[in-house]
Structure formats: structure tokens, C-alpha cells
C-alpha positions in Angstrom: -11.1 23.1 5.1 -10.0 19.6 6.2 -12.7 17.0 6.6 -13.6 15.4 9.9 -11.6 12.3 8.9 -8.5 13.0 6.8 -6.9 10.5 4.4 -3.1 10.6 4.8 -2.0 7.7 2.6 -2.5 7.1 -0.3 -3.5 10.6 -0.9 -2.3 11.2 -4.5 0.7 10.4 -6.6 1.6 7.0 -5.2 2.3 4.0 -7.3 1.0 0.8 -5.9 1.7 -2.7 -7.2 -1.3 -5.0 -7.8 -1.3 -7.8 -5.2 0.9 -5.9 -2.7 -0.2 -5.1 0.8 -0.2 -1.4 1.7 -1.4 0.6 4.7 -4.2 3.0 4.2 -3.8 5.7 6.8 -6.2 8.4 8.0 -6.5 10.8 10.9 -9.4 12.3 12.9 -9.4 16.1 12.5 -12.7 16.7 14.3 -13.9 14.5 17.1 -17.4 12.9 17.0 -19.1 9.9 18.7 -17.7 7.5 16.1 -19.4 4.1 15.7 -17.1 2.7 13.0 -15.2 3.3 9.8 -16.0 2.3 6.2 -13.4 2.2 3.4 -13.8 2.1 -0.4 -11.7 2.6 -3.5 -12.4 3.8 -6.9 -10.4 3.0 -10.0 -12.0 5.8 -12.0 -11.4 8.9 -10.0 -13.2 10.9 -7.3 -16.7 10.3 -8.7 -16.6 6.5 -8.4 -18.1 4.0 -8.7 -16.9 3.1 -5.3 -15.9 -0.5 -4.4 -16.1 -1.7 -0.8 -12.7 -2.4 0.9 -14.1 -3.0 4.4 -17.2 -1.9 6.3 -17.8 -1.4 10.0 -14.2 -1.2 11.1 -13.9 -0.7 14.9 -13.7 3.0 15.9 -10.4 2.8 17.8 -9.3 6.0 19.4 -11.7 8.9 18.7 -9.4 11.6 19.9 -8.5 14.5 17.6 -5.2 13.7 15.8 -5.5 9.9 16.3 -4.2 7.9 13.4 -6.1 4.9 12.0 -4.7 2.2 9.7 -5.9 -0.6 7.5 -3.8 -3.2 5.7 -5.2 -3.4 2.2 -4.3 -5.9 -0.5 -4.2 -3.8 -3.7 -6.6 -5.2 -6.3 -5.4 -6.3 -9.7 -7.2 -3.3 -11.3 -4.6 -1.4 -13.4 -5.4 2.3 -13.2 -3.9 5.8 -12.9 -7.1 7.2 -11.4 -7.2 5.3 -8.0 -8.8 7.0 -5.0 -9.6 6.0 -1.4 -12.7 7.1 0.5 -13.1 6.8 4.2 -16.4 7.4 6.1 -16.7 8.1 9.8 -20.0 6.6 10.9 -21.2 8.6 13.9 -24.1 8.6 16.3 -25.2 11.8 14.4 -24.0 13.0 11.0 -21.5 10.8 9.1 -18.5 12.4 7.5 -16.1 11.3 4.8 -12.9 12.2 3.0 -11.6 11.2 -0.4 -7.9 11.1 -1.5 -6.8 14.5 -2.7 -5.3 13.2 -5.9 -5.2 10.0 -8.0 -2.8 7.2 -7.3 -1.8 4.5 -9.7 -2.1 0.7 -9.5 0.4 -1.0 -11.8 1.3 -4.6 -12.8 3.4 -6.3 -10.2 7.1 -6.3 -10.9 9.2 -9.4 -10.5 11.6 -9.0 -7.6 14.0 -11.7 -8.9 14.4 -9.8 -12.2 17.3 -7.8 -10.8 18.5 -6.3 -14.1 14.9 -5.6 -15.2 15.2 -7.1 -18.6 12.0 -9.2 -18.3 13.6 -12.6 -18.1 15.3 -14.6 -15.3 18.8 -15.8 -16.0 22.2 -16.0 -14.4 22.7 -12.3 -14.9 19.9 -11.6 -12.4 21.6 -13.8 -9.8 24.9 -12.0 -10.4 23.1 -8.6 -10.2 21.6 -9.6 -6.9 25.0 -10.8 -5.5 26.6 -7.5 -6.4 23.8 -5.6 -4.7 24.0 -7.8 -1.7 27.8 -7.3 -1.3 27.4 -3.6 -1.7 24.6 -3.5 0.9 22.1 -1.9 -1.5 18.5 -1.6 -0.3 17.2 -3.7 -3.2 19.1 -6.7 -1.8 18.5 -5.9 1.9 14.8 -5.5 1.8 13.6 -8.8 0.5 12.8 -10.6 3.7 9.9 -9.6 6.0 12.1 -8.3 8.7 14.3 -5.7 6.8 17.5 -4.6 8.6 20.0 -1.9 7.7 22.4 -4.6 6.6 22.0 -7.5 4.2 21.7 -10.8 6.0 21.3 -14.5 5.1 17.5 -14.1 5.2 17.6 -11.5 2.4 19.8 -13.9 0.4 17.4 -16.8 1.0 14.4 -14.6 0.1 16.0 -13.7 -3.3 16.7 -17.4 -3.9 13.1 -18.3 -3.2 11.9 -15.5 -5.6 14.4 -16.6 -8.3 13.3 -20.2 -8.1 9.7 -19.2 -8.0 10.0 -17.3 -11.3 8.2 -14.3 -12.5 4.5 -13.9 -13.5 
């Protein structure tokens, strides 16, 4: 049986990069007089320990089926046993849900390392140019306003990443 709140994402199997921003998403399956929401994560599976992400988030819509989101900066905790827990704080009984399966948190990749060999050189620049000309998603999704076609902002974004180097 589904919980009163239901985690939709991440709910198991996802691979998240440390330091990236992802959207935790959950839905209300059973309506209550919701006061607020609490979010935690665990790097060691469903038994915790649980680390606070955010407490007392506004209730938003309390209608059945309403979707709730939270922008989360993924911590630099490398694991393959990540879980999210959401609690619906109510006037009466509180309810919670935990991700159905584990997700992974991995070391961040270096966007500018186009050929994936672990070092930045002219071949990464050429690799990006080829991807850009072909309109491949790698080259078209760099800027914060991705479009279906590569544009100058994607090119400039790659240049900034290349000049910035890799961790």
C-alpha cells in the first residue's frame, strides 16, 4: 500500500553527482491537514542514520495527487545506498515515505573532459567542436537554458568549463 506521501524521485536506481542540484519530488496520495514537510537523506540505506535536508517546508497544495518539489544540492558523500525520506507533518498523525530503492552519489565528472580520458587538452576542445557541429546533446546542454539546438551560449559555457579546468 502506498504511503500518505509518496516519493517519486529519487526513488531508486538513480546516479547523482556530488555537488549537483537535483529536484526531490513527492506526491500526496492521502489528504490530511498538512502543516509542513520534512526531508532527510541517508547514505547507508533505509535504516539511516538520517541527515536533515530541510525541515518545516511550507505545505503547499494538500490535494490528493498534488506534486511537491525541493531543489537539493547533492552532498559530497559517495555512496551506493542513498535514500530520501519525506515526512508529512499533520494536525494529527504524521506520515512518511522512504525511497523504494537505493540511489548512488558519485564523484562529479568534469564537463570539459569531452573525451573522458581524465585530462584536459586540445582533443577535448576538438571533441566538443565535433559534438557541437553534430548537434549532440552533450554540446547543447551546457548552458542553463538548454534548447533543442546548439547555440553560442553552449559554446561559451564549454569554453568557461575548459578554462576553469577539472577538479
